[in-house]
C-alpha positions as CSV (number, residue, x, y, z in Angstrom):
1,M,-15.9,25.1,12.3
2,L,-13.4,22.7,10.3
3,K,-15.3,19.5,10.2
4,T,-18.0,21.8,8.2
5,Q,-15.5,23.4,5.9
6,L,-13.9,20.2,5.1
7,K,-16.9,18.5,4.1
8,A,-18.4,21.5,2.2
9,Y,-15.1,22.1,0.1
10,R,-14.8,18.2,-0.6
11,E,-18.6,18.3,-1.7
12,K,-17.6,21.5,-4.0
13,V,-15.0,19.7,-6.0
14,H,-17.3,16.5,-6.2
15,L,-15.1,14.1,-4.2
16,S,-16.3,11.2,-2.3
17,Q,-14.4,10.5,1.2
18,N,-12.9,7.5,-0.5
19,Q,-11.4,9.4,-3.3
20,V,-9.9,12.0,-0.8
21,S,-8.4,9.2,1.1
22,K,-7.0,7.4,-1.9
23,E,-5.4,10.8,-3.1
24,L,-4.1,11.6,0.4
25,H,-2.6,7.9,1.0
26,I,-4.8,7.7,4.3
27,T,-7.7,5.8,5.2
28,R,-11.3,6.7,4.5
29,Q,-12.1,6.6,8.3
30,S,-9.5,9.5,8.9
31,I,-11.6,11.6,6.4
32,S,-14.8,10.7,8.2
33,R,-13.1,11.4,11.8
34,W,-12.2,14.7,10.4
35,E,-15.5,15.7,9.0
36,N,-17.3,14.5,12.1
37,G,-15.2,16.8,14.3
38,R,-13.6,13.7,16.2
39,G,-10.3,14.4,15.1
40,Y,-7.9,17.0,13.3
41,P,-5.9,16.8,10.4
42,D,-2.0,17.3,10.8
43,M,-0.5,20.3,9.3
44,D,1.0,18.0,6.3
45,N,-2.4,16.6,5.7
46,L,-4.1,20.2,6.0
47,I,-1.5,21.6,3.1
48,L,-2.5,18.6,0.9
49,I,-6.1,18.9,1.6
50,S,-5.9,22.4,0.7
51,Q,-4.2,21.9,-2.6
52,L,-6.7,19.0,-3.6
53,Y,-9.6,21.3,-2.8
54,K,-7.9,24.2,-4.3
55,C,-8.6,26.6,-1.5
56,S,-6.2,28.3,1.1
57,I,-5.8,26.8,4.4
58,D,-7.2,30.1,5.9
59,D,-10.5,29.3,4.1
60,L,-10.6,25.8,5.7
61,L,-9.8,27.2,9.3
62,Q,-11.8,30.4,8.9
63,D,-13.8,31.2,12.1
64,D,-12.6,28.2,14.1
65,Q,-10.2,29.5,16.6
66,V,-10.1,26.1,18.6
67,T,-9.0,24.3,15.6
68,R,-6.3,26.7,14.7
69,E,-5.0,26.6,18.3
70,K,-4.8,22.8,18.2
71,I,-3.0,22.5,14.8
72,E,-0.6,25.5,15.1
73,S,2.1,24.2,17.5
74,P,5.4,25.9,18.5
75,V,8.0,25.9,15.7
76,S,10.3,23.6,17.7
77,E,7.8,21.0,18.2
78,M,7.1,21.1,14.3
79,K,10.7,20.5,13.4
80,N,10.8,17.4,15.5
81,Q,7.7,16.0,13.8
82,H,8.4,17.6,10.4
83,K,8.1,15.0,7.3
84,P,8.5,16.3,3.8
85,L,5.6,16.9,1.9
86,N,6.3,14.3,-0.8
87,Y,6.7,11.6,1.8
88,K,3.3,9.9,1.1
89,I,3.9,10.0,-2.5
90,T,7.5,8.6,-2.1
91,K,6.2,5.8,0.0
92,T,3.6,4.8,-2.5
93,F,5.8,4.6,-5.3
94,N,8.2,2.5,-3.2
95,S,5.2,0.3,-2.5
96,K,4.3,0.0,-6.1
97,E,8.0,-0.8,-6.9
98,E,8.2,-3.3,-4.4
99,L,5.0,-5.0,-5.6
100,I,6.5,-5.3,-8.9
101,L,9.7,-6.8,-7.5
102,L,7.6,-9.4,-5.6
103,F,5.8,-10.3,-8.8
104,I,9.3,-10.8,-10.5
105,I,10.7,-12.8,-7.7
106,L,7.5,-15.2,-8.0
107,M,7.8,-15.5,-11.6
108,I,11.4,-16.7,-11.2
109,S,10.9,-18.9,-8.5
110,A,8.2,-20.5,-10.6
111,F,10.8,-21.6,-13.0
112,I,13.4,-23.2,-10.4
113,P,11.5,-25.7,-8.4
114,F,13.7,-25.8,-5.3
115,L,13.8,-21.9,-5.2
116,G,9.9,-21.8,-5.5
117,V,9.4,-23.9,-2.5
118,I,11.3,-21.1,-0.3
119,L,10.7,-17.7,-2.2
120,P,7.0,-17.5,-1.8
121,F,7.4,-17.4,2.0
122,F,9.6,-14.4,1.7
123,V,7.4,-12.7,-0.6
124,I,4.1,-13.7,1.6
125,W,6.2,-12.0,4.5
126,R,7.0,-8.9,2.2
127,N,3.7,-8.7,0.9
128,K,1.9,-5.6,2.7
129,T,-1.9,-5.5,3.0
130,N,-1.8,-1.9,1.9
131,H,-1.2,-2.9,-1.6
132,L,-4.1,-3.0,-4.1
133,L,-3.1,-6.3,-5.2
134,H,-2.0,-7.9,-2.0
135,K,-4.6,-10.9,-2.2
136,I,-3.4,-11.5,-5.9
137,V,0.2,-11.5,-4.5
138,L,-0.8,-14.0,-1.7
139,L,-2.8,-16.3,-3.9
140,T,-0.1,-16.5,-6.6
141,S,2.7,-17.3,-3.9
142,I,0.4,-20.2,-2.9
143,V,0.1,-21.6,-6.1
144,I,3.6,-21.2,-7.1
145,F,4.7,-22.9,-3.8
146,L,2.3,-26.0,-4.4
147,F,3.6,-26.1,-8.0
148,S,7.3,-25.9,-7.1
149,L,6.6,-28.4,-4.3
150,Y,5.2,-30.9,-6.9
151,S,8.0,-30.3,-9.2
152,S,10.5,-30.6,-6.5
153,Y,8.9,-34.1,-5.4
154,I,9.2,-35.4,-9.0
155,I,12.9,-34.2,-9.2
156,I,14.0,-35.7,-6.0
157,N,11.7,-39.0,-6.8
158,D,13.1,-39.6,-10.0
159,T,16.8,-38.9,-9.0
160,F,17.2,-40.6,-5.9
161,F,14.2,-43.1,-5.3
162,M,13.4,-44.3,-8.7
163,P,16.3,-43.5,-11.0
164,G,15.9,-44.9,-14.7
165,T,11.8,-44.9,-14.7
166,T,11.6,-41.9,-16.8
167,T,11.7,-42.7,-20.4
168,V,12.0,-40.3,-23.5
169,Q,10.3,-41.0,-26.5
170,K,11.1,-39.7,-30.0
171,I,7.9,-38.5,-31.7
172,K,7.9,-39.1,-35.5
């Protein structure tokens, strides 16, 4: 059966379920579900698995006619559901680029107090939990928001409510 083949080939290449899930950009629970026979990988994932395990799809599906029938669907149905094989890889690169962009936005907003009060909310909204660093982005956003809020308060207070109380002294 497919479940035993998936587990056997995974163990043959010395990979854990977690490592396979990271390579395929899916959850570890999906790998577990497939290896326990509670689900089946779609055709795109089956191709990626066969490449990762360095075996053919036929090797994975040998002696498992039920699974073959569930995976093989009419061509017209596959055309409607077709995604390019590099879809998951492209999605990951876009995710990394977005993470870098979010950090750049945060750093810029840290130097502009009034912008730093607004932009962290945008960054938190755009921050996705599938990023490896999503908690760091969240924490950085909160710190920059508080810092910018305090800086904005000082600027507004000094400009409108207590002008002239700030003194600049020359250090000799």
